[in-house]
N, C-alpha and C positions, 0 to 999 in steps of 0.2 A: 191382484199383484197383476201389470201389467204385463203382456208379451213384449219382448225385444223382437223387431223385424231380423228374419237370417239376412238379408241383405239392403242393397239398397235398390229399390224397383228402376230408378231415373239410370241407371249405370246402361252404356251400352254393350253390345255384345262381344266388342274386343277386350274395355275393362274388366267385364266379367270375366274371361280368360287370362286376361294377365294377371288379375289378385288372387284367382285362384292357382294358376302355376305356379305364381312367386309365395302364395302362402306353404303350397307342398315342399318347393327349395325353403322357407325358411323354417322348417320345421326338420329338415336334414340339416341346415345349417346351426340350427342351435343346439342340436344333438351334437354334433360335432364339436363346438365350440363350445359348452359345457365341459366335454370330457379334456379341450384342450386349454380353456381358460382365456383369458383376454390377450392375452401377451403372446405373439408369435415365437413357440418353443425353439425356433431354430434358428434363431437372431444369434450373433456372432455376440460374446460375452467377455466380459474381460475377466481375468482370476483376482483372488486375493491377493495376489503379491506378483513380484514380475516374475513373468515364465523365463526360464531357458529354454523349454521346448515348445513347439506349435501343434506338433503332432507325433504318433506312435505307432512304429512297422511292431507287432509283433511276428516273432518266426517262430511257431509254436511246431519243437520236434515233439509230436504226441507219438506216447508208448514208453519212456524215461530212457534216454541215452545214459550211458554208462559213465560215470564222471571219472572214474582208475581208467577207463581205457583211450579217453579223451582229454582233459585242461585240470583234472588234478592228479599229478605226479606223484607217487607215494614209497620211493625206495624201497621202505621194510618191506611193504605187499613184495615187490619182485624178488626180496631174499627170504622170503618167509612161503614161497610158492607150495602150497600143496603139504603145509602143516595142519594140525586141528587147532582150531580155535573157538572160545568160548563166546558166542553169542546171545544177546538177548532178545527174545523171538519178539519180530513182531507182526509175521505171517507166517513164518512156517512154527511146527511143533505146537506147544502150549503159549500162547501170549503172555506177555513178562517174564518166564521163565529163561533159564542159560539152558543151551545147546549146543554141543561143538560143531562145527562145520569146518569142512576144507578150505584153506585160500587158492586164490587163483591170480595168478599175477596178469600184469597189462598182456595183452594179447599183441601189442601194436606197441613199437618202441619210441618213447618221448625223446626231446629235443628243445633247447634253450631255442627263444626266435625273436628277433626283431631286436630294437637298442636295449629294449629293458627285459629281455631276457626271460619271459615268460614261456613256460611251460606247454607243449603241444603234442600232442600223439600224431604220429602219422595215417592217423584216418584222419584230418584236416590238414593237410598241407597248403592247401591258397587261403582258408582263414586264418592259418599260422600268419602269413606274410602282413597281416594288419593287426597283429598285438598289439602293436605300439597306439591305436586304436581304440582297444578292447579297455571294459571295463570288470574284471572278473569276480563273481562273489563265487566262493568256495565253502562258504560256513550256513547255505541255504536249510531250510527244512521246513515242512508242510505239516497238512492235515490228511487224512484218509492214504488207505493200504493199496484200494484197489482202483486200477483205470478209471470206474464211475465217479467218485466222489473224490476223487485225487484231482479229477479235471475239471470238478464243477467246481472246487475248488480253488485252483487258479484263475479261472475265469468268473466267476463270481462272490467266492472269498465266504461259499457256504459248502460243505461236503452235500447235504442231501434238501436243502430246501427251495423252493421257488424265489432267486434273489436275481436282479438285475446283473447282467456282464457289463464287465469292466467299460470296454467301449461306449455301453449304452449312460455308464454312470460319465463317462466323459463328455458325450455326446450333451449328457442334461448340465450338466456343468458350465458348457463352453458352448454349447450353437456349434451351427457350422463355420467353417473359415471360407466355403465358396458355396455361394448359394446355386450353385446350377448342378454340383453333385451330392450324394449323401453325404455324410459325418462322418460313418462306422460302415465300412465293409470288411467282409472277411469272405478269401477269396478259398475255393474246394475246403469247405467244409463238411466235417464226420456226420451220418446220421446215428450216429451210438457214442458211449461214452457221455452223454450229456444229451448231444445232439443240438437241436434248435436253442435249448435251454442255457447253450455256451454264449450265444449269441442275443438273447433274449432279453428286451427289456423290463420283462415281467408286469410290477404294478407302476413303472415309471410308464410319463404317457406314451402311445405307441407309434409315435414319430421318433425315437430314442431306439425304436426296435434295429440290429444291423443287418442291413441288405446283405445277403448271400449270394455270390457270383460261381457257378460253377458247381461243383459238387466230390467229395473226396471220393475215390477209384474210377472217376471222369477225365478224361484228357483235359489239358489244361486249354487246349486248342480251343474248347466250347465254353470256356468260362464268357458269359456273358450275362446281359441284365435282363431278367425275364419282363413280360410283359413289360415294353419299354417301348413299343411300337405298335400301328397297327397295320396289318399288311392289307386290307381291305376296301380302305379308303387311302386317296392321294394325301399329301400334304396339305394343298391347298382346304381340301372337304375338312381336314382335321383341324385347321385354323381356322375356320369359319365356326365350328360347333364349339370351339375353344372360346372365339368371341362371342359368343352366344350366352355361354355358360356365364361368362363373366360379369356380361350383360345385364345378365337377371342377377346376378350378385350386388351389381351396382344400384341395379332399381332396389332390392329389397334391400340394402345397405341406406338408402338415403329416404327408406321412410320410416327410419328408425330415429330415434333420438341419439345425438350425439356424446361418444363416449370420451373423445380424444384419441390422441395416439395407439390407446389399449384396446380398441376400440373391438369385439370378436370377430364381430363380421369384417373388420379389416384386415384382421390376421385371418380370417380363413381363404379371402381372396390371394392373401399375401402365400398361402399355404399351398391351394393351386397353380398360382403363377410358378411356384417352383415345383412343383411336377412339370408342368409345360418345360421352363427350360431344361428338367433333366433329362426331359425325350428330347430336348434339338443338340445338348450337349456328352450326356453321360455315357452314350453309344461310343464315341470316337475315343475313350479312357480303355476299353479295349480290345479296341484295334492297332497292335504290333506290327501292322505293314510298314508304318513310317519311315521306324528308328532305322538307323543305319545296323550296314549289316558288321562294323566291328563294335558297337553296343549287342547288339545279338550275341558275338560271339565269345564276348565278355560273361555271360551269362551263362556258355556251355546251352544255347536254342539252336537247335539242327544236328547237335550231336545225339546219341540215343541215351547215352544215360541221363542225360544233364536237360534233356528239351524242356521237359515236364516243369520241372521244378523252375530251372531258370524262368519261363515264362511269368509262374507266378511271384517270382522277385521283380522280375521286368515290371510286371503289372502293377504292383506293390509302389515301385518308385514314379511311375505316369502317378496313381495316385494321390503320392505324398506330395506330387509336384504341385496337382490339381489342388489341394487345401484340403482331400478329404483329414478329417483328427485323427481317426483308429483304423489302421490297415492292418488285419490278422492274414499271414499266409500260411497256409495249415500242410506241414506235409504227414498227412494221414492216408489211410484208406478203408474199407468195409471188411476186411479180413477179421475173423474170430479173434488175432489180437494185433495192436496196434503194430506200425511197422519197427517200432526201436522196440520191441516187448521180445526180448529173446532169452528165454528162460532156459533152453536144450540147445543153441545154436550163436553163441559170441560170434563166429566168426561174421556171420550175416549184418553185424554192425558195421561190416566193410561198404556191402552193397549202399545202404542207408545214407554212408557217408561219402562215398564216390558219387550221387544222385542229388545232396544238396551241398557239398562244400565249395564247390567250385562256382554257384547261382548266389550262392550268400555271400563270395567273397566280388563276387562283380557288385552285387547290390552296395555293398559297404564303398567299393571303388568309385561308381557313379554317383551317389548320394555326395560323396566327397569330392568327386570331380564339378561335380554344380552346385556346391556351395549347402546343398540342402544338409550333409550330416550336423550341420551346427546345429541347427533349432528340430532336428527329427531324430527322437530319443529310440534307437535300435533295442530290441529285447528277445535273442535268443535262448530257449531252454523247453524243457518238458514238463510235467506234473510232478516227478519224483527223480529219485536216479536210480542206480543198481548195488546190490551187494558186492563186496569184496571177494567173498565167498562163492564156492562153485553151485551149482544147482543143475541136478541131471547130469553130470559131468562137464558139460560146456556152455552150460547157460548160466543166468547170473537172475535172482530172485527182485522183487521188488525193493526200493529203500527210499523212502520221505524222512528219513535222518540225519543225509548229510549228501548233499550233491552239489552242482556246477551250475549257475548260468551268467549268459554274461550281458555286457548293457555297451553302447556304444554311442558317440555323440550326445546330443541332448543336455548339456553343460553335465555332464557323469566325467570324473578324472581317467584322461587317457592311461593305456600302459599301467595300468595298475590292478591287483589283486590285494581281496578285502576277503578278507578271514579264512579257517581251515579246517578241513576234518581232522579226526586223531591218525595215528599214521598209519591204521589201513586203509583211510580213506569211507570208511564206513557211519560216523556220526559228527555232527558237527561240534567244534568244541569253543572254539576264538571268532570275533566278529561270526558270531549268531544271525542271519537273516530270517525271519517267517515270511512266508508268504503274504502275510496283511502287512510287514515292513515294508517288502518292494511294492506292493500296489501303495500305502502310504507315498515311499521314495515317486513312482512313477506321477503320481497324481501331483505332489509337490513342485515335480521338475515341469508340470504343465501350469502352470499357478495355481493350483486347487488344495483346500485343505481338505485332509481327509477326516478330519473330527467336525469340520462345517460342511462338507459336500454330504447335505442329509434329503430325506423323502419322507415324509408324513403319511405313514400307511396304517390300517387296521390298528391305529389308538396307539400309537408309539413313530420314533424316529429313526427311520434304515439308513445306514451307509455299507460302503461299500468293504470297510476293514472293523465292520461290527463296532465291538469294545475296544477291540485290540488297534495294534502297529503303532509304529513309530518310523520317522522320515531318517533313514539310513545317512544323515549329513557327511560324514566320513568316507565316503565315496563321490561326493558334489565337488567340483569344481570352488 
């Protein structure tokens, strides 16, 4: 067997260095492109049917706001205050057995608002002004009875397994609408109750991982893209470095067989260029200094109670305007219990409502004024609701059996209420919408079929809704 020469003896020193350096670069490129495939995974793609919405803003009220104190008016609960009632156990007592509990009326008055006369409590007077644009789902129910499993289920469709988050599925299905910014951003996410799994790509390609800016418990003023700039080099030096990197990539690409538009090296070069464009454009998204004073005031920015969440909501509008596909705004913190989790102090709901009511109303008004509400689907809600009976005298326990979320824009019926809980607000009985159904409906509005949006992993096809879910056509325009 003849030995093969290790190198061409007639190569010049410069050619040798070029080939060796490009060889190592080729190894890196091969590893990256093998994982990502031949097509740029962030290229914008059309859905399988006409989309009513281009993007989603999810306003996550972590901890479970009480439906019977906010948007689900129950006169019978008002009349039966203080009476004992037998409830089937979910968390209290023995699971599945009946236990008598004392009913507790809403702590805030309800009134009918808007032309459509939707019932809203005094917790949310500003959101109440927008009821004619809202679509209430009063028959929601979900999986999990504790915050961790239910929060994971809300985000990923699974209570205890590693699954891609909804934003990652949207990015995987549609790509990015704007090549200069991430397709999936989460603002001030919590590190607990699922933590990074709530915006994880799991087994989807890593490019679909959610981009977190800020974190729970830290002022929204500090919500910025991390590692987006190099403080040690001037912009001219960064440009030269990028130009050199791309020149090496182009040299490597020129030495490869031509694969056409799906060439993996071409796709990787595009990915590097996307990262470069993000450095030039993404930081502007988080800079609110150029916003008009009356816009900031609309969100409650500058007011002590509403400043922080107002900033998050204004960031969400800027991201929607820039073309980010999936934007999550998190009202959460890092205390032992999430903000809306009042087991023994329901009056504290008012503190959280005051912090979020004006900012959310400002977001709705701003989106509508700019013509963005038509193709932006806004989703407000928590991982579950709360019980109509008292816990620890003036608190309420978790309730996954019946609660309310609302949607706005993006092709859902405005000024509409769908589904209902029983007379006490405990269990969804009509127009029931499971969390899988809500996921399926949101995907549908984006032009995606929840049954066909799949990814093969570990020998089976996975999807956000697993083997469940139906599109709730009753709420769609």
